[in-house]
C-alpha positions as a Python dict, from the first residue, in 0.01 Angstrom:
ca = {
    (1, 'X'): (0, 0, 0),
    (2, 'X'): (134, 341, -88),
    (3, 'X'): (132, 603, 186),
    (4, 'X'): (18, 894, -27),
    (5, 'X'): (-357, 942, -60),
    (6, 'X'): (-485, 875, -411),
    (7, 'X'): (-777, 1106, -489),
    (8, 'X'): (-830, 1090, -864),
    (9, 'X'): (-877, 808, -1110),
    (10, 'X'): (-588, 929, -1328),
    (11, 'X'): (-355, 886, -1028),
    (12, 'X'): (-435, 515, -1007),
    (13, 'X'): (-191, 437, -1287),
    (14, 'X'): (81, 622, -1092),
    (15, 'X'): (-4, 423, -779),
    (16, 'X'): (91, 84, -926),
    (17, 'X'): (-263, -39, -979),
    (18, 'X'): (-419, 86, -656),
    (19, 'X'): (-770, 220, -653),
    (20, 'X'): (-878, 567, -546),
    (21, 'X'): (-866, 588, -167),
    (22, 'X'): (-1195, 563, 18),
    (23, 'X'): (-1293, 738, 341),
    (24, 'X'): (-1149, 452, 548),
    (25, 'X'): (-824, 444, 347),
    (26, 'X'): (-779, 817, 410),
    (27, 'X'): (-838, 777, 785),
    (28, 'X'): (-569, 507, 803),
    (29, 'X'): (-323, 712, 598),
    (30, 'X'): (-382, 1028, 800),
    (31, 'X'): (-304, 870, 1140),
    (32, 'X'): (75, 860, 1198),
    (33, 'X'): (71, 526, 1382),
    (34, 'X'): (452, 503, 1404),
    (35, 'X'): (484, 840, 1576),
    (36, 'X'): (185, 781, 1806),
    (37, 'X'): (340, 448, 1910),
    (38, 'X'): (671, 621, 1977),
    (39, 'X'): (488, 886, 2184),
    (40, 'X'): (324, 616, 2398),
    (41, 'X'): (668, 460, 2461),
    (42, 'X'): (827, 799, 2536),
    (43, 'X'): (552, 884, 2786),
    (44, 'X'): (592, 550, 2962),
    (45, 'X'): (970, 590, 2987),
    (46, 'X'): (954, 947, 3113),
    (47, 'X'): (674, 880, 3362),
    (48, 'X'): (862, 578, 3500),
    (49, 'X'): (1181, 777, 3550),
    (50, 'X'): (1279, 955, 3869),
    (51, 'X'): (1372, 1275, 3685),
    (52, 'X'): (1248, 1592, 3849),
    (53, 'X'): (1193, 1761, 3513),
    (54, 'X'): (943, 1515, 3365),
    (55, 'X'): (718, 1786, 3221),
    (56, 'X'): (1008, 1962, 3052),
    (57, 'X'): (1125, 1635, 2898),
    (58, 'X'): (771, 1553, 2782),
    (59, 'X'): (726, 1898, 2624),
    (60, 'X'): (1059, 1876, 2441),
    (61, 'X'): (974, 1525, 2319),
    (62, 'X'): (625, 1639, 2214),
    (63, 'X'): (763, 1924, 2000),
    (64, 'X'): (1025, 1691, 1850),
    (65, 'X'): (760, 1428, 1773),
    (66, 'X'): (528, 1684, 1611),
    (67, 'X'): (813, 1804, 1387),
    (68, 'X'): (911, 1445, 1313),
    (69, 'X'): (551, 1369, 1216),
    (70, 'X'): (557, 1642, 952),
    (71, 'X'): (897, 1537, 815),
    (72, 'X'): (809, 1166, 824),
    (73, 'X'): (480, 1221, 642),
    (74, 'X'): (645, 1437, 374),
    (75, 'X'): (914, 1172, 324),
    (76, 'X'): (683, 870, 305),
    (77, 'X'): (435, 1042, 72),
    (78, 'X'): (693, 1179, -170),
    (79, 'X'): (645, 1061, -527),
    (80, 'X'): (863, 1160, -821),
    (81, 'X'): (705, 1437, -1029),
    (82, 'X'): (434, 1512, -771),
    (83, 'X'): (405, 1815, -544),
    (84, 'X'): (454, 1758, -170),
    (85, 'X'): (151, 1616, 11),
    (86, 'X'): (100, 1928, 222),
    (87, 'X'): (-265, 1860, 316),
    (88, 'X'): (-185, 1505, 424),
    (89, 'X'): (116, 1631, 622),
    (90, 'X'): (-89, 1896, 805),
    (91, 'X'): (-371, 1654, 885),
    (92, 'X'): (-127, 1386, 1006),
    (93, 'X'): (56, 1637, 1226),
    (94, 'X'): (-277, 1750, 1367),
    (95, 'X'): (-367, 1386, 1428),
    (96, 'X'): (-49, 1333, 1629),
    (97, 'X'): (-125, 1642, 1838),
    (98, 'X'): (-481, 1522, 1903),
    (99, 'X'): (-357, 1175, 2002),
    (100, 'X'): (-100, 1329, 2237),
    (101, 'X'): (-368, 1546, 2400),
    (102, 'X'): (-597, 1245, 2438),
    (103, 'X'): (-321, 1044, 2603),
    (104, 'X'): (-289, 1300, 2883),
    (105, 'X'): (35, 1439, 3018),
    (106, 'X'): (182, 1689, 2974),
    (107, 'X'): (-140, 1855, 2860),
    (108, 'X'): (-358, 1785, 3161),
    (109, 'X'): (-117, 1976, 3385),
    (110, 'X'): (-104, 2269, 3143),
    (111, 'X'): (-476, 2298, 3096),
    (112, 'X'): (-558, 2229, 3459),
    (113, 'X'): (-867, 2037, 3356),
    (114, 'X'): (-993, 1767, 3588),
    (115, 'X'): (-1185, 1616, 3297),
    (116, 'X'): (-898, 1644, 3044),
    (117, 'X'): (-913, 1274, 2956),
    (118, 'X'): (-1282, 1309, 2873),
    (119, 'X'): (-1229, 1611, 2650),
    (120, 'X'): (-917, 1465, 2493),
    (121, 'X'): (-1096, 1139, 2417),
    (122, 'X'): (-1393, 1319, 2264),
    (123, 'X'): (-1161, 1536, 2056),
    (124, 'X'): (-981, 1223, 1934),
    (125, 'X'): (-1307, 1056, 1828),
    (126, 'X'): (-1440, 1356, 1640),
    (127, 'X'): (-1106, 1444, 1478),
    (128, 'X'): (-1057, 1087, 1356),
    (129, 'X'): (-1409, 1076, 1211),
    (130, 'X'): (-1371, 1418, 1047),
    (131, 'X'): (-1030, 1372, 882),
    (132, 'X'): (-1159, 1097, 658),
    (133, 'X'): (-1374, 1362, 493),
    (134, 'X'): (-1067, 1565, 396),
    (135, 'X'): (-964, 1498, 38),
    (136, 'X'): (-625, 1645, -53),
    (137, 'X'): (-610, 1868, -362),
    (138, 'X'): (-245, 1788, -437),
    (139, 'X'): (-219, 1565, -740),
}
């Protein structure tokens, strides 16, 4: 499966026989599973450590992971002769941010919300459902 979202029938020939991506294909391609998995591991390592600066470490790792999401998505969606997949990159980066918020720290301490996990979880559900409706214009 190619990582770049295929939106038009004429792109199918460029995609080695793949069909135009459906709503569900777009949802899967928009979620940066590798980076989200890395974030879960990072959070577990940092939270298990005895470091006094856990929140600082988490914030630095969050910013690095968000940047890595954008770079990773641009790299894995690059096709010769095609413009960069900017829409897919922006949506995937947003997806990482939403997943990170839904997973809690360091956001719950920043926002001071007792119900942060509720709001983060709801945001995750609605964002994931909505992104499948986004069809990139890049060819």
